[in-house]
N, C-alpha and C positions, 0 to 999 in steps of 0.2 A: 283641618277639613281643606288641603293643599292652595289656600289659593296664597295671594301673594298681594302684600296692606302695603298700600304710600298716606303716608300722614302728612296733611297738610296745614299747617299750623298760620294764620292767616299775620302776626305778626312779624314775618319772613316771607311773605308774596306780596301778591297783591289784594288788598283784600276784597272779599263780593260784599259787591255792593249792590240795593235796590235806586229803580230812578231816583234822582232828586237826592240822593245819598253820594254822589260817586265826589273824589276828590282825586285833580290833575296827580297820574303818576305814582298811584297808592293805591287806590280799588279799581277793582273790572264791577262791570256791573255783572248782576245773576245770568243774568239771560245767556250770556256768552260766556260766561264758567263753565254752567252745568252744559251747554253743547260740548266744548271744549270736553269736560271731563268722560262726559257720554258716549265720544267715541274713541275714552283710552281704558275707561274701564266699565266694571259686568254690575257695580253698584255703587252707589256714594252714600255714606254716613256724615251725620253732621251733629254736633252738639254746642248751642248757642245760647248766651241770655246774657242778661245785663249788659255792661259796659258795651258789650260791639254794636249794643243797640239803643245805648244809651238810658236805659234803664226805662226803654219805655214800653209797658207790659203788650205781650202781641206782637212786635215788634220781631223778635226773632223765628214765634211762629210764622210770620207771613215772607221770611225771607225765606223758611225752609218748605212752604207753601209754594215762592216763585222756582224755590231747584226744582223740585217735584212735576212744574208744568214744563220748562222747559227740557227737562231730562229723559229722556227717552228708555232708563236704565230705573230701574230700584232706586225711592229714596227712602232711608231706613233713617230717622227721628232715634236720637241720641239723647234728648232731652231738650227742651226746648223752655221759653220761661211760659208753655203755658202746659205743657204737655209732659211727660218721662213713660212713652207704650210702654218700653224694654222694661221699666225696674216695676210696672206695674201686672207683664206677665209673669215675672218672676214671686212678686208678691204672693197672687192668686195662686201658683205653683205649691209654692211654698204652704198654704192653707192647708191645701187641697195633699200635698205630702202628710202633713202633722196634724191636719184632723177628720182629715178622709172625705169634710164635706163639705158645702156650703151653705146649706140651708139649715136654718137656726144657728148658724154661728153669729155672733156679735163682737165686730170687729170695728171696733174705736182705734179711726185715726187722731193723735191727738197731735197741736202744736206741744213743742217745749223747747224750754230757752237757750240761746246758744249768745254768747258774746258780741259774735257779726253779724251784721242786719244782713249780709247779701245773701241773702237765701231767695233760689226761687222757690214758683208755687207749682211747681212741676208735677215731684212725688208725689204731696196730698193731693192733689187735681187726679192724678192720673189713678192714686190707689182708691177714691171712694168711687171714680167711676166704674173701675174694676170687680172692686168688693159688690157695689150694686149691679153688676151685670151680672154676677152671678151670683145672686140670690141671696148674699147676708144681710142680716140684719145691721146697717150700718151707722156707726156717729162720727161726726165730724166736733171736737171741741178743742178752742180758743179759747183765749181772748180776748176782748174786743181789741177793735182794731187791726186783728186780722185775719179780717172776712175774705172768702175769695170767689172764684169768679160767678155771679150769677148769671151764668149759663150751663158752667159744670155743676152746681147745687140742683140745678132744675134739671141736668140731667142726670141726676141721682132718683131725688124725687119719680120721676116715670119710669127706672127701671126696677127700683123699687113698689111702685105698683103694679110693673107688668109681669113681677116674681111673686106676687104678692107677700115680701117682708116686708122693711122699714130702713129708712133713711132720718137723719135729725141732726141739728146743730145744734152743740150744749155750750154753754162757756163754766161750767164747773171741771174743770180737771178729773174730780176726785170720785163725783159723784158718776161721770159718764163711767168708770172705771168697773162701778159694779156689775159683777155676772161677767164681765167682757171675754171674750176668746181668744180675742185679739187685742195687747194693744203695743201700738204704734208709735211712738213720739217723736216728734220732730221736729227742728226751727225751717220756720220759712218766713219772708222779711213780710213788713206793718205795712198795710197800704200805704201812706203816706211817703213811704218810698221809690213809688213809680212815677215816672210823667204826667202829668195832667194830660187828659182828664179823668186820669184813672186815680191819679196821688193826687203830692204839692209838690215830689223833687224833693222833698226835705226828709235828709237820712237824720240828722239832731233826733225832728218829730217820730222819727222811727226806732231811734236809740232807744229814746224816752217809756216810747210801748214795750218795748224789749226787755228795760232794766224793772219797769213796774209789777213786772209778771217773772221773776228770778225761782219761783218755788213751782215752775212748773219743770219737775225733775222726776223721769220716771228711779226711784226708790223699792227698795224691797220690801217694804210696807208697804206700797202704794200694789205693790201686783197680788198684795195679801188681798187686793176688794176684788181683784178681776178670779171669773173661775178659777178652780184650785187647776186644773191643766193647760191653762192660757200659755198661750207661748207671745216674748217679748219678741219684734221686727225691726228694723232695721235699716236703712237703704246705702250705708256707712259712705262716708266715715261718718263716726260720730262725735259731739263734741264730747268724751266722758267727763264727767264733773259738775258739764252742764247740765247738758240732757236727759245726762242716763248717769246713775251709777255702776261702776268696775263687778258688787255683785249681782247686779242686774242682765248685763249683758254678756257677761263671762260664764255667768251660772246658769243651770240644768232646763233652767226655764227657755233661755234665751235661741234662737231660730236665725240671729242675725247673718252667722257666719257659711249657713243654709242655704240662704234666701239669696247671698250673695255668689255662691255658685253656681246656683239658679238663674242667675245674669247670664251666664255663660249657656247654658244650656238654649233657655230661650231663643237668643239670639243666633247662634246653630239656625234653631229651628225655622226662624223665620228665614237665615240667609238662604237655608236647601229648599223651602217653600218660594224664594221670591228669586233667585238668581240663578235661571234655569240655562 
């Protein structure tokens, strides 16, 4: 688009910090960083979750909101610990391209196993919000212990009611796939991983929940449970052999790579609309 990007790595500069989180000679308050960057650029894009906010759920989202408060230029959320809006836009664009509509589309966002417990909730939470908002019949499937944000679930229920569609939560992977038009299995971390009051700050407890559910993997046999014209989606990178088998992600029903391309298009669209 003819722009010029500056990449700022927090490990190589003063790390932006919220009030009370500052460390002398290694951090700089967000209010100061945001106002300086706003003098030098046309927008600020931020990707943050997990370790930079000590796995306090919502900490990264609060940091981005703080940037938006202090900056007088657009602040673009490239993924935080609550939301991944650009991925959600790419997801619904892919559904529109592949299936032509949203009404009557059964959209199944499912947890899938990964050897790593360090997976944010942002993708599934934004995916189910977007699918419900667009009018899909949305299903969230996951083992117990992988619950998502209650506020997100409430928003999905309200969007479904508004659109005359449905939203439900299932703990049965294969049952949730019956008749699905979109199959979107992806790992996200277990509740105990987060700092209190959301979790227990216990990675071992999170790992135990993961390891008890290794059978949550998307295979060709499970795709047969879905609608014959169903598409497989994933935000990428996928943990092959754990979240999904090669014959699915490389197969004719896979829309994962069109979905990846669509991230480029939706991000350019938002930049064009906001960076005047």
